[in-house]
N, C-alpha and C positions, 0 to 999 in steps of 0.2 A: 542306391541312387548312383547313377553313372557320374563320371568325372565331368563330362561336358555340361550336365545339368547343374552341378555345383558351381562351375565357373560362370554360367549364365545367371544364377541366382545371387551370387555374391555382389556383383555391381549393383543390382537392384536394391539389395539390403543397404549397401553403402549410400545409395542415392536417397533412400528413405531416411537414413540417419542424418544426412546432410540437409534434408528438408525440415528437420525439427527446429522450431523457432527458438528453443532454449539452448541449442548446441553452442552458439557463440558465447552465451553467458556462462555456460559450464566451462568452456575452455578459458575464458577470461578469469573466472573464479579460481581455477586451478593455477593459472599463471600468477595471479596476485598472491595466493597462498604460498607458492614456492619462493617468490621474491622476498616476502617478509620473513619466511622461515629461514632464508639464507642470511638476511642482513640484521635480523632482530631476534636475539636469543629468547627474550621474554615472550615473544609471540607464540612460542610453542608450549608454554606452560599451560597446565590444565586450568588454572584460574583465569588465564587470558582468554581461553576458549569461551568461558562463561560471559566475559565482558564483551567479546565480539558478537556472540549470539544475542545478547541483550540489545546492543546497538543496532544490530540487523533487524531484530524483531520490532522495534519501535518504528522502523520504516516499513518493514514487511507487512505489518498488519494493514496499513493503508495501501500498500502496493498491490494487494490482492484485489480489492474492488476497483482501484484505479486502472489496473490492467484489464479487467473485464470491461470496464467502461470504454477504454481505448480500443479494445477489440470490437466493441459495438459502435465505434466511429465517433466517440464523443470525449470531451474533457470535463474536468471539474476543478476550476481554479480556486474554489472555496474550501477544498478538502483540508488544507492546513489550519485555517482559522476555525473551521467547524469542530476540530478536535478541542480547541480551546473553549469554544462555545459550550461543548458538552461538559467539560470540567467545571466551567463557571456556573452553569445552570445547576448542576448537582450541588455544588458548594453553597450557592446563595439560597436556593430553595430550602435546603436542609437547615441552614443557619437561621434564616429569617423566620421560618415557620416553627423553629425549635422542635422539629420532628426528627425521627430516626433517619439516618443517612439514606436508607433504602428508598424513602419517599423521593428524595432529590434525585437518586439514581434513575428511578422509573420515570420521573418527569423529564429528566434529561434525555432518556431514550425516546420519549414521545416528541420532544423538540427536535432532535437530530433527524428522526424519521420524517417529521413534517417538513423540515428544510430540504431533505433529499427529495421528497415528493414534490415540493414547490419547484425545484430545479427541473425535474422531469416533466411536470405539468406545463411549466412555462415554455420549455423546449418544444413540446408537442403542440401547444396552442398557438404559439407565435411564429414558429418556423425560424426563429433567430438562431444563429450559430451558438453552440454551447459555450464557445469562448466568451461571447458577449453576455449570455445569461448568467454564467457562473462568475464572471468578472464582476457583474453587478452584485451578486450575492456575496462575493468576497468583500467588496467595499462596504456593503451594509453590515455584514457581520463584524468586520474590523472596527467600524464605528460603534456598533452596538455593544461589543465586548468591552470596550473602554468606557463608553458613556454610561451604560447600565451599572457597571461595576463601581464607578466613581459615585454614581447617584445612590446606590444601595449601601456600599461599604465606606464611602468617603475617601477611598484611596484607589490605587490602580491594582490592588490585589484583594483577594477575598479574605474573610476572617478564618482563622484556624478552626477546623472541625474535628480534630483528632480525639477530643474528649466526648464526642457525641455518641449516643446509642447507635449501634449498628456499624460503627466505623471499623471495628476489628474484623467483622465478617466480610465487609466490602473489601477491606484491604487483603484478606485472604484470597478472595476471588480474583481481584484485579492486580494486586501488587505483592503477592507473597513470594517467598524464595524457598528453594529446595537445594540443599548442599549434600553432595554425595562424592566422597573421595577427593575433596578439594575443588570440585566443579559445582559452581553455584548457578542454578537455573532459575530465572525469574519467571513469574506467571505469564508475562507477555510472550515468552518463547512458546509456551503451550498453546496460547491463543493463536499465535502466528501459524504454527504447524497445523492446528486444527482448521483454521481458515483456508490455508493452502490446500489441504485435503478436500474440504468441502467445495471450494471454488473450482478445483481441477475436476472433481466429479461432476459438478453441474455443467461445466463447460464442455466436457468430452463425453458425457454419458447420458445427457438428458435432452429432451426436445428444446428446452429453453436455451441450452448451450448452442444448439443448431441455429436458433433464432438470433442469438448474439452474433455469431459469425455472419449470418445472412444480412442483418441490418447494417453491420459494419462494412460488408463488402459492397452492397448495393441496396440501399434502403428502398428505392422505388421498385426494383425487381422483387425484393422480399415482400413488400406490400401487395404486389400484384398476385403473388401465390398464396396470400392469406396470412402472412406473418403479422402479428399485432405489433407494429413497429413502435408506436408511441408507448404502449404498455411495457414492452421489453425495455426500452430506455428508462422509463420511470422506475422499474424494478432495479435496474443497475444503479440508479441514483439512490434508491433506498438502501442498497448494499453499502454505498459510500457512507451514508448516514449512520448505519449500524456499526461499521468498523470505526468510524470517528468517535462514536459513543464509547466503544470498548477502550480505545487508546486514551480518550479523555478521562475515563474513570481511573485508568492506571496513573495518569499524571496527578490527579487529585489525591488518590489514596496512597501514593508514594510519599507525598510531601505534606498533605493536609491543607495546603493552600495553593492558589493558582495566581499567576500574573496575567493580567488581561491582555497584554500585548504579545503573548507568545503565539507561535504557530505561523506567523507571516513568513512566507517564503518556502515553507515546508512542502506546499503543494507541488512545487517544481522538483523537489527531491523525489517525491512519489512518482511523478511522471518520468523522470530520468531513470529510476529503478525499473519501471515497466519497459521503457525503450531499450535499456541495456539487456533486459530479459527477453527481448524478441518482439515486442509489440511495435507495430507500425503506426506512425502518426496518422496515416490515411485510413486506418481501421481494417477490420476483416481478417486480421492475422495476429497471432500472439499466443502467449502461454502464461498461465498462472504460476507454474513451477519456474519458468524463466524469470518472472518478476521477483519471485522469492530469491533466486540466485542473484538478481540485480541488487536486492536489498542486502544480501550477504556480502557482496562486493563492497558496498558502502560501509558495512560494519568492519570488514577486514582492513580497508584502506584507512578509515577514520582512526581506528585503534592502532593499526600497524605503523602509521606515521609517528604516533606518539611513542610506541615501543622502540622504533628505530631512531628516535630523537632527530627526526628530520624537521625542517621548517614547515609548520602546518599551513603556511600561506600557499603551498603548492597543492593543497587538497582539492580545491575547486578547479584548478587548472587540470589536474588529473581526471576529475570527473567530467569536465567539458570534453576532453580528448576522448574519453571512453564513450560519451554520448554520440559524438560524431562517428567514431569507428563502428559503434553498435548500429546506428541508423544505416550506414552504408552496407554493413554486413547483412542486416535484416532484409534490406531491399534486394540484395543479391540472392539470398536464400529463397525469398519468395518467388523471384523470377525463375529460379531453378525448379522450385516445386510446381509452378504453374506449367512449365514446359513438360514435366512428367518424365518417366523413364524412356530412354532411347535404346 
C-alpha cells in the first residue's frame, strides 16, 4: 500500500474513532482512575478494585436497560423504586406463603415484567411523554412499596427470610462472592458484564437494535418504513423490568430483609450513567458499553473519594459537572458523526 493511501485512510480512522459515543466516557474513566491513583494509595490495592467493581455493578446493571431505553428516545423514572418493588415482592411472597424463596423470586419476576409492560403499553396507547407515564408509575410504586409493606409486615421493612428453604441457592445466584488472590468479585459484577455483552450484541448486531436507533432518531419516520415502534418501546421497558428484578434479588439475598423506602432517586443515577456514557437525551444515539463506563466512573468516584479522605459532600457536585460536560461532548460528537468524513 502506498504512503499516500495510508495518509488518506488515517484521518478517516481517526474520525470514526471520534464518532464513537463511548469515547468521552473512556477518556473520563481513565482520567478519574489516574487522579485517584495519584492521590489515594489505597485506591490501587487489589481489594479496592473489588469494592469499586461492586459499586459500579449495582449501578451498571440498571444502566444497561436505561441506556437502551434512552437510545430509543424514552425515559423510565420508576426504575429506582422498581428495584425495591422486586425485592419486597420476593420477600413478602416467600414469607407470607411460607414457601421456598424461589416462589417469591419467580412471582417477583412476573410482577416487574408486568410493570415494565404496563409502562410500555401506556406509552403506546396514550401517546403521553414517557416522563409523565413513568413519573406516575414512580409515585404509585413509592406509595405501594411503603403501604403494602406496612400492611403485611406491620413495619417499614420485610421480615427476615434467611432461614427459609431455597435462600442459600438464591443467594449463590444473586449475591455470592468469589475471592481470588485478594480480589473479591460479587455476583452482581458477573450479571453486569453479561448484561453489557448481551445488550451490546442486541443493539449493534440485531434487527431489533436497528429498530431501537430508528425509533429514537425519528419515531414517525421509523413507523413509516414498517418499524413496530410501540412494540419496540414495550420490549425496552420489559428489559428495565428484568434488570430491576436481578438487582432487587441481589439486595434481598445480600441482607435477608429490605427497607420499603429504598430506591428513591436511584433512577437519576442510572440516567446520569447513561448520559456520561454517550447517550443523548433526545434519543437515537448512544452505547451500552458507554453506559457501563459511566457506571464505572460512578464506582471509582464514590469509593475514590473515601480512599482519598475527601469531603463526600463534593460527590454530587462532581457528578453534576460530569453530566453537563458529557451532554455537551455527546452533542458535539453526534454532530461530527452526522457530518461524516471530509
